[in-house]
C-alpha positions as CSV (number, residue, x, y, z in Angstrom):
1,M,-3.4,-54.1,-30.8
2,A,-5.3,-51.6,-33.0
3,Q,-8.3,-52.0,-30.7
4,F,-6.2,-51.2,-27.7
5,H,-4.9,-48.0,-29.3
6,L,-8.4,-47.0,-30.3
7,A,-9.7,-47.6,-26.8
8,L,-6.7,-45.6,-25.4
9,L,-7.4,-42.7,-27.8
10,A,-11.1,-42.7,-26.8
11,A,-10.3,-42.7,-23.1
12,S,-7.9,-39.8,-23.7
13,V,-10.4,-37.8,-25.6
14,A,-13.0,-38.4,-22.9
15,A,-10.6,-37.2,-20.2
16,V,-9.7,-34.1,-22.0
17,A,-13.4,-33.3,-22.7
18,G,-14.0,-33.7,-18.9
19,C,-11.3,-31.2,-18.1
20,S,-12.6,-28.7,-20.6
21,S,-16.1,-28.7,-19.0
22,Q,-14.6,-28.3,-15.5
23,E,-12.6,-25.3,-16.7
24,Q,-15.6,-23.8,-18.3
25,E,-17.6,-24.2,-15.1
26,A,-14.8,-22.5,-13.1
27,R,-14.7,-19.6,-15.5
28,R,-18.5,-19.2,-15.3
29,K,-18.3,-19.1,-11.5
30,A,-15.5,-16.6,-11.6
31,V,-17.6,-14.3,-13.7
32,A,-20.5,-14.5,-11.2
33,I,-18.5,-12.6,-8.6
34,P,-20.2,-9.2,-8.1
35,N,-18.3,-5.9,-8.3
36,P,-18.0,-4.6,-4.7
37,A,-18.0,-0.9,-5.9
38,S,-21.2,-1.5,-7.8
39,E,-22.8,-3.2,-4.9
40,Y,-21.8,-0.4,-2.5
41,C,-23.3,2.2,-4.8
42,E,-26.6,0.3,-4.9
43,K,-26.5,-0.2,-1.2
44,L,-26.4,3.6,-0.8
45,G,-29.5,3.9,-3.1
46,G,-27.6,4.8,-6.3
47,N,-27.7,3.3,-9.7
48,V,-24.5,2.3,-11.7
49,M,-24.3,3.4,-15.3
50,I,-21.4,2.2,-17.4
51,Q,-19.8,5.0,-19.4
52,E,-17.4,4.4,-22.4
53,S,-14.7,6.8,-23.5
54,R,-13.9,7.4,-27.1
55,Q,-10.9,5.1,-26.7
56,G,-13.2,2.3,-25.6
57,D,-12.4,2.4,-21.9
58,Q,-15.3,1.7,-19.6
59,R,-16.0,3.0,-16.1
60,G,-18.9,2.7,-13.7
61,V,-20.5,5.9,-12.5
62,C,-22.7,5.9,-9.5
63,H,-25.8,8.1,-9.9
64,M,-27.1,9.0,-6.5
65,K,-30.7,9.9,-5.7
66,D,-29.7,13.6,-5.0
67,G,-28.2,13.9,-8.5
68,T,-24.6,13.4,-7.5
69,R,-22.5,11.4,-9.9
70,V,-19.2,9.8,-8.8
71,D,-16.9,7.1,-10.1
72,E,-18.0,4.0,-8.3
73,W,-14.5,2.9,-7.3
74,E,-13.7,6.4,-6.1
75,L,-16.8,6.3,-3.9
76,F,-16.0,2.8,-2.6
77,R,-12.4,3.7,-1.7
78,R,-13.3,7.0,-0.1
79,D,-15.9,5.5,2.2
80,N,-14.1,2.2,2.9
81,A,-10.5,3.4,3.1
82,G,-9.8,1.9,6.6
83,S,-11.6,-1.4,6.0
84,T,-10.0,-2.6,2.7
85,K,-6.8,-4.0,4.0
């Protein structure tokens, strides 16, 4: 009887361990999704720089080749207003 409980415990641990690795893989894939505003900035020839406020907030700023600097999401929304529905 003790061997049965030990085998059941081992199977349960293995099942939980398998779920954990699947969850970690799903999280890793979710992180790999690119930021559409950053991609758009780069598509236009700009470079994204992350700026941090004194409060610790972060925002992406698109630095264009002509010297223009604009918040990456502001740029994305402005130029794609009709296509983001």
